[in-house]
C-alpha positions as CSV (number, residue, x, y, z in Angstrom):
1,M,66.9,6.5,-14.0
2,E,63.3,7.5,-14.0
3,Q,61.0,5.9,-11.4
4,Q,58.3,3.6,-12.9
5,M,54.7,4.7,-12.6
6,P,52.9,2.7,-9.9
7,Y,49.7,2.2,-12.0
8,A,48.6,-1.0,-10.2
9,A,49.1,0.7,-6.8
10,L,47.1,3.7,-8.0
11,R,44.3,1.4,-9.0
12,V,44.3,0.0,-5.5
13,L,44.4,3.5,-4.0
14,E,41.4,4.6,-6.1
15,T,39.4,1.5,-5.0
16,V,40.2,2.1,-1.3
17,V,39.3,5.8,-1.6
18,R,35.9,4.8,-3.0
19,H,35.2,2.2,-0.4
20,R,37.1,3.6,2.5
21,N,37.6,0.1,3.6
22,Y,40.5,-2.3,2.8
23,S,38.3,-5.4,2.9
24,W,35.8,-4.1,0.4
25,A,38.5,-2.9,-1.9
26,A,40.2,-6.3,-1.6
27,Q,36.9,-8.0,-2.5
28,E,36.4,-5.8,-5.6
29,L,40.0,-6.4,-6.8
30,A,39.9,-10.1,-5.9
31,V,43.0,-9.9,-3.7
32,T,43.6,-10.2,0.1
33,H,43.2,-7.5,2.7
34,S,46.9,-7.9,3.4
35,A,47.8,-7.2,-0.3
36,I,45.7,-4.0,-0.2
37,S,47.4,-2.9,3.1
38,Q,50.9,-3.6,1.8
39,T,50.2,-1.8,-1.5
40,V,49.0,1.3,0.3
41,K,52.0,1.2,2.7
42,R,54.4,0.8,-0.2
43,L,52.8,3.7,-2.1
44,E,52.9,5.9,1.1
45,G,56.6,5.1,1.3
46,Q,57.3,5.9,-2.4
47,L,55.4,9.2,-2.1
48,G,56.5,10.2,1.4
49,V,52.9,11.1,2.4
50,K,50.2,9.5,4.5
51,L,47.3,8.6,2.3
52,F,44.8,7.6,5.0
53,E,44.0,8.6,8.5
54,R,42.6,5.8,10.6
55,R,40.4,6.8,13.5
56,A,37.9,4.8,15.5
57,G,37.5,2.2,12.8
58,E,37.1,4.8,10.1
59,M,39.4,5.4,7.2
60,R,39.6,9.0,6.0
61,P,41.6,9.6,2.7
62,S,44.0,12.5,2.8
63,Q,43.7,15.2,0.1
64,A,46.7,13.6,-1.7
65,A,44.8,10.3,-1.8
66,V,41.6,11.9,-3.1
67,D,43.6,13.8,-5.8
68,L,45.5,10.8,-6.9
69,A,42.3,8.7,-7.0
70,A,40.6,11.3,-9.2
71,A,43.6,11.5,-11.5
72,Y,43.7,7.7,-11.9
73,T,39.9,7.7,-12.7
74,R,40.4,10.4,-15.4
75,A,43.4,8.6,-16.9
76,E,41.5,5.2,-16.9
77,R,38.5,6.8,-18.7
78,S,40.8,8.4,-21.3
79,L,42.6,5.1,-21.9
80,R,39.2,3.3,-22.2
81,R,38.0,5.7,-24.8
82,S,41.2,5.3,-26.8
83,L,40.9,1.5,-26.7
84,D,37.2,1.7,-27.7
85,E,38.1,3.9,-30.7
86,I,40.9,1.5,-31.8
87,L,38.5,-1.5,-31.5
88,A,35.8,0.3,-33.4
89,D,38.2,1.2,-36.2
90,K,39.4,-2.4,-36.3
91,A,35.8,-3.7,-36.6
92,A,34.9,-1.2,-39.4
C-alpha cells in the first residue's frame, strides 16, 4: 500500500523553514508550539532525515528541509492558480 502524502506536515515544515522558529510558525498556523514540534519530529521519522539543526537557540534547516519547503511552495502556487481558474470559469 502506498504511503499517504503528508501535505499538512509539509505546510508546517514550510512555515518553520521561513520563520526558523517553532513559536512563530505556531502563531501563523494558529496551533501550539508542541503541535509544530510533534509534526516536525513525525515527519523526520517518516523521512528518516534530520530536518533542522538546533544550535545555541538557532534553528538551521537542513538542505532536505529547504528543498521540501520550496517544493511545497511551488505545489501550493500551482494548486492556487488551478483553483482561481476554476472559480473564474464558474463566474463567467
